[in-house]
C-alpha positions as CSV (number, residue, x, y, z in Angstrom):
1,M,1.3,-34.6,-75.6
2,P,-1.1,-35.1,-78.5
3,V,-4.8,-34.5,-78.0
4,T,-7.0,-37.7,-78.1
5,V,-10.6,-38.2,-79.0
6,E,-11.2,-38.8,-75.2
7,D,-9.7,-35.4,-74.4
8,V,-12.1,-33.8,-76.9
9,R,-15.1,-35.7,-75.5
10,K,-14.2,-34.6,-71.9
11,S,-13.9,-31.0,-73.0
12,F,-17.5,-31.1,-74.2
13,E,-18.8,-33.1,-71.2
14,S,-17.3,-30.5,-68.8
15,N,-18.5,-27.5,-70.8
16,S,-21.1,-25.6,-68.7
17,F,-23.0,-24.4,-71.8
18,V,-23.5,-27.9,-73.2
19,S,-24.8,-29.1,-69.8
20,H,-27.0,-26.0,-69.3
21,V,-28.9,-26.5,-72.5
22,G,-29.3,-30.2,-71.6
23,F,-27.3,-31.9,-74.4
24,E,-26.3,-35.5,-73.7
25,I,-23.5,-37.3,-75.6
26,V,-24.8,-40.7,-76.6
27,H,-21.8,-41.8,-78.7
28,F,-18.4,-40.2,-79.2
29,E,-15.8,-41.6,-81.6
30,E,-13.6,-40.1,-84.2
31,N,-16.0,-38.8,-87.0
32,N,-19.0,-40.5,-85.3
33,V,-20.8,-38.5,-82.7
34,V,-24.5,-38.7,-81.6
35,L,-26.0,-35.9,-79.4
36,K,-29.3,-36.2,-77.6
37,L,-31.7,-33.6,-76.2
38,N,-34.8,-34.1,-74.1
39,I,-37.1,-31.3,-75.0
40,K,-38.0,-29.3,-71.8
41,E,-40.6,-26.6,-71.4
42,Y,-37.9,-23.9,-70.9
43,L,-36.6,-24.7,-74.4
44,L,-39.9,-23.8,-76.1
45,N,-40.8,-20.6,-77.9
46,A,-44.0,-18.5,-77.6
47,N,-45.8,-20.9,-79.9
48,G,-45.0,-23.9,-77.6
49,S,-42.6,-25.6,-79.9
50,L,-38.8,-26.0,-79.7
51,H,-37.1,-22.6,-80.2
52,G,-35.2,-22.2,-83.4
53,G,-32.2,-21.1,-81.4
54,V,-32.0,-24.5,-79.8
55,H,-32.0,-26.2,-83.2
56,A,-29.2,-23.8,-84.3
57,T,-27.3,-24.5,-81.1
58,M,-27.6,-28.2,-81.4
59,I,-26.5,-28.2,-85.1
60,D,-23.5,-25.9,-84.2
61,T,-22.6,-28.2,-81.3
62,I,-22.7,-31.5,-83.2
63,L,-20.8,-30.0,-86.1
64,G,-18.1,-28.8,-83.7
65,M,-18.0,-32.1,-81.9
66,V,-17.5,-34.1,-85.1
67,I,-14.9,-31.7,-86.5
68,R,-12.9,-31.6,-83.3
69,S,-13.1,-35.4,-82.9
70,V,-11.3,-35.6,-86.3
71,T,-8.9,-32.6,-86.1
72,K,-8.2,-32.7,-82.4
73,T,-7.8,-28.9,-82.5
74,K,-9.9,-25.9,-81.4
75,I,-12.3,-24.4,-83.9
76,T,-14.5,-21.4,-84.4
77,T,-17.7,-21.2,-86.4
78,T,-17.4,-18.8,-89.3
79,S,-20.7,-19.5,-91.1
80,L,-23.9,-21.5,-90.1
81,T,-27.1,-22.0,-92.0
82,I,-30.1,-23.8,-90.5
83,H,-33.1,-25.2,-92.4
84,Y,-36.1,-25.8,-90.1
85,L,-38.2,-28.6,-91.5
86,S,-40.6,-29.6,-88.7
87,S,-41.5,-28.5,-85.2
88,L,-41.7,-30.5,-82.0
89,S,-43.0,-29.6,-78.5
90,D,-41.8,-32.7,-76.5
91,G,-39.8,-35.9,-76.7
92,E,-36.2,-36.5,-77.6
93,I,-34.2,-35.4,-80.5
94,F,-30.9,-36.6,-81.8
95,A,-28.2,-34.9,-83.9
96,E,-25.5,-36.3,-86.1
97,A,-23.0,-34.7,-88.5
98,K,-20.4,-35.4,-91.1
99,I,-17.5,-33.5,-92.6
100,L,-17.9,-32.7,-96.2
101,K,-14.6,-31.0,-96.9
102,Q,-11.5,-30.5,-94.8
103,G,-8.6,-28.2,-95.6
104,Y,-5.7,-27.0,-93.6
105,K,-7.5,-23.9,-92.3
106,N,-11.2,-24.5,-92.8
107,V,-13.7,-27.4,-92.5
108,F,-17.1,-27.6,-94.1
109,A,-19.7,-29.9,-92.5
110,E,-23.4,-30.7,-92.4
111,G,-25.6,-32.0,-89.6
112,E,-29.2,-33.2,-89.0
113,I,-31.5,-33.3,-86.1
114,K,-34.0,-36.2,-86.1
115,D,-36.9,-37.2,-83.8
116,L,-37.3,-40.7,-82.3
117,N,-38.9,-41.9,-85.5
118,G,-36.1,-40.7,-87.7
119,N,-37.9,-37.8,-89.1
120,I,-35.6,-34.9,-90.0
121,I,-36.5,-31.8,-87.8
122,A,-33.7,-29.5,-88.9
123,K,-30.6,-29.6,-91.2
124,G,-27.6,-27.3,-91.1
125,I,-24.4,-26.6,-92.9
126,G,-21.4,-24.8,-91.4
127,T,-17.9,-23.6,-92.1
128,F,-15.4,-23.7,-89.3
129,K,-11.9,-22.2,-88.9
130,L,-9.3,-24.5,-87.4
131,I,-7.4,-22.7,-84.6
132,R,-3.9,-24.2,-84.7
133,D,-1.3,-23.7,-82.0
134,E,1.7,-22.2,-83.7
């Protein structure tokens, strides 16, 4: 039975890591996913701003969601680069992504995290290997 977009969404919704961090799926369609995070105190670094690892995790997660929504297959991150553009200590942030190039074995994608006002907080690019069932 073929994997559907709904199957992919459910796999993320039931993932304990996604819920542990506090990610909320706002929108989930093929090639169109929006991820939200309410910044909580436990996500802050020693400077009192959102930890860079949370930015990286959110970018990695949104890239994976968009790629899987299109390919309907499992993937693994092979490269991830994050650019930190601004810091936040509270509020909500949102992530979106798009596929830049898709081949048979690899996908290259980029994503952004924005605040409620649309300011870019972080930007990332990643390469992902498609794990195909043989």
